[in-house]
C-alpha positions in Angstrom: 21.7 123.6 222.2 21.0 125.1 218.9 17.6 126.9 218.6 15.7 128.2 215.6 12.8 130.7 216.3 11.1 129.7 212.8 11.1 125.9 212.8 10.7 125.7 216.6 13.1 122.8 216.5 15.7 121.8 218.9 18.9 119.7 218.7 20.0 118.3 221.8 22.4 115.5 222.6 22.6 114.6 218.8 18.9 114.1 218.9 16.4 116.4 217.0 13.5 117.4 218.9 10.4 118.5 217.1 7.6 118.4 219.4 6.0 121.7 220.5 6.9 121.7 224.2 10.2 121.0 226.3 10.5 119.8 229.8 13.6 121.2 231.7 15.2 119.3 234.6 17.9 120.7 236.5 19.4 121.6 240.0 22.5 123.1 241.4 23.9 123.4 245.0 25.1 126.8 245.6 25.0 129.4 248.4 21.8 131.4 248.1 21.3 133.7 251.2 18.7 135.6 249.1 16.7 132.4 248.4 13.2 134.0 249.7 13.4 136.9 247.3 15.0 134.8 244.4 11.9 132.6 244.6 9.5 135.5 244.6 11.2 136.9 241.6 11.5 133.5 239.9 7.8 132.8 240.3 6.9 136.3 238.9 9.0 135.5 235.9 7.7 132.1 235.4 4.0 133.4 235.4 4.7 136.2 233.2 5.9 133.8 230.7 3.2 131.2 231.2 5.7 128.4 232.2 4.4 125.6 234.6 6.3 123.4 236.9 7.7 122.9 240.3 10.6 124.7 241.6 12.4 124.7 245.1 14.8 127.4 246.0 16.7 126.9 249.2 19.9 128.5 251.2 21.7 125.5 249.6 20.6 126.0 246.0 17.9 125.4 243.4 16.0 122.2 242.1 13.4 122.3 239.6 11.2 120.8 236.6 9.7 123.4 234.4 7.5 122.7 231.2 6.8 125.2 228.4 6.8 125.7 224.5 10.4 126.0 222.8 10.3 129.7 222.8 9.1 129.9 226.7 11.7 127.3 227.8 14.5 129.0 225.9 13.6 132.3 227.4 13.6 130.7 230.6 17.2 129.2 230.4 18.5 132.3 229.2 16.8 134.3 232.2 18.3 131.8 234.9 21.7 131.8 233.3 21.9 135.7 233.6 22.7 135.0 237.5 26.5 134.4 237.7 25.6 131.7 240.1 23.8 129.8 237.4 25.8 130.5 234.2 27.0 127.0 234.3 23.7 125.3 235.1 23.1 122.1 233.3 19.6 121.8 231.8 18.5 118.3 231.0 15.9 118.5 228.3 13.0 116.2 227.2 10.2 116.9 224.7 6.5 116.7 225.2 3.3 117.1 223.4 2.0 119.5 225.9 2.6 121.1 229.4 3.7 118.4 232.0 2.2 120.5 235.0 -1.0 122.0 235.6 0.3 125.0 237.6 3.6 126.9 238.4 5.0 126.5 241.8 8.3 128.3 243.1 8.6 127.6 246.7 11.2 128.5 249.4 12.3 125.9 251.6 15.3 124.9 254.0 16.5 122.0 251.7 16.3 121.0 248.1 15.5 117.5 249.1 14.3 116.8 252.8 17.1 114.8 254.4 16.8 116.5 258.1 20.3 115.4 258.8 22.0 116.1 262.2 23.5 119.5 262.3 27.0 118.3 263.0 26.8 116.5 259.5 28.4 118.3 256.9 26.0 117.7 254.1 27.2 120.2 251.5 27.9 118.3 248.2 30.3 121.0 247.4 32.4 119.7 250.2 31.9 116.0 250.0 30.1 113.8 247.5 30.7 110.7 245.5 32.7 110.3 242.3 30.7 111.4 239.2 30.3 108.6 236.5 29.6 109.2 233.1 26.7 106.9 231.5 29.3 104.9 230.0 31.3 104.5 233.2 28.1 103.7 235.1 27.1 101.2 232.5 30.6 99.3 232.7 30.3 99.5 236.6 26.9 97.9 236.5 28.4 94.9 234.6 31.0 94.5 237.5 29.7 91.6 239.8 31.6 93.1 242.7 30.1 96.5 242.4 27.1 97.2 244.7 24.4 99.2 243.1 22.0 101.3 245.2 18.9 102.9 244.1 18.7 106.3 245.7 15.1 106.8 245.1 12.0 105.8 247.0 10.6 102.4 246.9 7.5 103.3 244.8 9.9 104.5 242.1 11.7 101.6 242.1 8.7 99.3 241.7 8.0 100.6 238.1 11.5 100.8 237.1 15.1 100.3 238.2 18.7 99.4 237.0 19.3 95.5 236.9 20.4 93.9 240.2 20.1 97.4 242.0 19.4 97.1 245.8 15.8 98.5 246.5 15.8 100.9 249.3 13.0 100.2 251.8 12.2 103.9 252.2 9.3 106.1 251.3 11.3 109.3 251.7 14.9 110.5 251.6 14.9 111.4 255.3 14.7 107.5 256.1 18.0 106.7 254.0 20.3 107.2 256.9 18.8 104.5 259.3 18.1 102.2 256.1 22.0 102.4 255.3 22.9 101.6 259.0 20.5 98.6 259.0 21.2 97.3 255.5 24.6 98.0 254.2 27.1 97.5 256.7 28.7 94.5 255.0 29.3 96.6 252.0 31.6 99.1 253.5 34.5 98.0 251.8 33.1 97.4 248.4 32.5 99.8 245.6 29.2 101.4 246.0 27.3 103.2 243.1 24.1 105.1 243.3 21.6 106.7 240.9 18.5 108.8 241.1 16.3 110.6 238.7 18.3 113.5 237.9 21.2 113.5 240.3 20.1 115.9 242.9 19.5 113.0 245.6 22.7 111.2 245.0 24.7 114.3 245.7 24.0 114.0 249.3 23.3 110.4 249.5 27.1 109.4 248.4 28.1 112.1 250.9 26.2 110.3 253.6 27.6 107.0 252.7 31.2 108.2 252.7 30.4 109.9 256.2 29.5 106.5 257.5 32.7 104.9 256.3 32.1 103.7 253.0 35.5 104.0 251.1 34.7 103.7 247.3 31.5 105.7 246.5 30.5 107.0 243.0 27.1 108.4 241.5 25.5 108.6 238.1 26.1 112.2 236.8 23.0 113.8 235.7 20.8 110.8 237.0 18.9 108.2 234.9 17.5 111.1 232.7 21.1 111.8 231.3 21.8 107.9 231.2 18.7 107.5 229.2 19.7 110.3 226.6 23.0 109.4 226.1 23.8 108.2 222.6 26.1 105.3 223.4 24.4 103.5 226.2 20.9 104.5 225.2 19.4 103.3 228.7 20.9 99.8 228.5 20.4 97.6 231.7 17.5 99.6 232.9 14.2 97.8 233.2 10.9 99.1 233.3 9.8 102.8 233.1 11.2 105.9 234.9 9.2 107.4 237.5 8.9 111.4 237.1 7.2 113.9 239.3 5.0 115.4 237.0 1.7 114.6 235.0 3.5 112.0 232.8 4.2 109.9 235.8 6.5 107.5 234.0 8.7 107.9 230.8 10.7 105.4 228.7 14.3 105.1 229.7 15.6 102.2 227.7 15.6 103.2 224.1 17.0 99.7 223.0 15.2 96.4 222.2 15.8 95.5 225.9 13.1 97.7 227.0 10.7 95.6 229.1 7.7 96.2 231.6 8.6 95.0 235.1 5.6 96.3 237.3 2.4 94.5 237.9 -1.2 95.5 238.3 -2.1 96.0 241.8 -5.4 94.1 241.3 -5.0 91.4 238.8 -1.3 91.0 238.6 -1.1 91.7 234.9 2.2 93.3 233.6 1.5 96.9 233.6 3.6 100.0 234.0 0.9 102.7 234.7 0.3 104.7 237.9 -2.9 106.2 238.8 -4.0 107.8 242.2 -6.8 106.1 244.5 -10.2 107.7 243.9 -10.5 108.0 247.7 -9.3 111.4 248.5 -8.4 110.5 252.0 -6.1 108.0 250.7 -4.9 109.1 247.4 -2.5 106.4 247.1 -0.5 106.0 244.0 -0.5 102.4 242.6 0.1 100.5 239.4 -3.1 99.7 237.8 -4.3 98.4 234.4 -7.2 100.2 232.6 -9.6 97.3 232.9 -9.0 97.4 236.8 -9.1 100.9 237.0 -12.6 100.8 235.7 -13.6 97.6 237.4 -12.4 98.8 240.8 -13.7 102.5 240.2 -9.9 103.6 240.7 -10.0 102.4 244.2 -6.9 100.6 245.6 -9.0 98.8 248.2 -12.9 97.9 248.7 -12.8 100.2 251.7 -11.6 103.0 249.4 -14.2 101.9 246.8 -17.1 102.2 249.2 -15.7 105.4 250.9 -18.3 108.2 250.8 -16.0 110.9 249.3 -14.8 108.5 246.5 -14.1 110.6 243.4 -14.9 108.0 240.9 -18.4 109.6 239.9 -16.6 112.7 239.0 -13.7 111.1 237.1 -15.8 108.7 234.9 -15.6 111.2 232.0 -11.8 111.6 232.4 -11.5 107.9 232.5 -13.7 107.4 229.4 -11.5 110.1 227.5 -8.3 108.1 228.3 -9.8 104.9 227.3 -10.7 106.2 223.9 -7.1 107.7 223.2 
C-alpha cells in the first residue's frame, strides 16, 4: 500500500481509493498467552487514536474490523505490525465516507469465532486447515459441476447474497456447523469441497472440521469474499446479491461486473430488496430484509405483535427514518 499524507489517497490492489475513511478487516491465528493484557493495551491505543470497530483477542490470535480516517488506519496498521507476531498480518482494506462503527470494542475471549468444539479435536488452523485458493482458482472451481460449494456463514448472511449454486447452511451460528455437516454432507465426503466466508477466519476452522470428519479434498477461498470482490481479475463474478458485513453498513456490493443482481426479497411484500433493518421491538430486535415503504408502513416491526408491543421503538426512530428516506 502506498500512502500520501498530503492527498490522503490510498492505492490498494491497483484501485485508487479517495474517500476519507478506511475499513480494515483482518485476522491471524497465532499463540497469544498474553491476550488479556494485549487487549487492554490495544483498546487504549485505539481510543487514543479515535478508531472505531470491533476486535476479538483470544489465546489463539486476533480477529478484527476497524474504521478510521486514512491517517488513523495507517497509524493503526503500523502499530499492530510492530509486534513480531503480526508483522505479516494481512489487512483487507475498503473505503468509506465515514466511520462504519459507533464505538470501539476490544474484547478478550476464549475463541476468535465461537465453535465450542470437543477438547479432543485439534482445531488449530496452523496444524490442520483446507487448501487456500486464490480468487481465480476459486472462480474456476465454482464452474466445475463436480465441486461442492459450502457457504461457511450463517443463514441470514446467505439470504442477502451468496455464490451461485452454493449450499445454504441451516445454521444461525458457527457452533451449529459440526452437527449440520453430519446431518447433511455425508454423501459428499469423496467429492471436492470448497468453502467461503466473509474474510476467511471462519473457513480456517471449518475446513479443518471437514477434514477431521473424513472429507478428503477440502479447500477454502483465501481472504474470503472480501478478497474475491477486490480481485482485479474476477471482480466478484458468480456472486449474487450483496455481501453481509458486521458493521453499520450491514451489506456491501461484492460483484463489480454487469452480473450484479439483487436476490433477497422484502419480508412483508416480497419486493426484490437487499437492505436489512432491525425490528423496532427491542425484545425481538430481529434483523430482516425490508423495503423502505414497508419499513414505514409496518413501523419497522417484523410482525403485528412486534408492532403493537408496548416497548416498540418506532416513535423514537421516526426522525431517523425520515432522514434516511430523504437521502
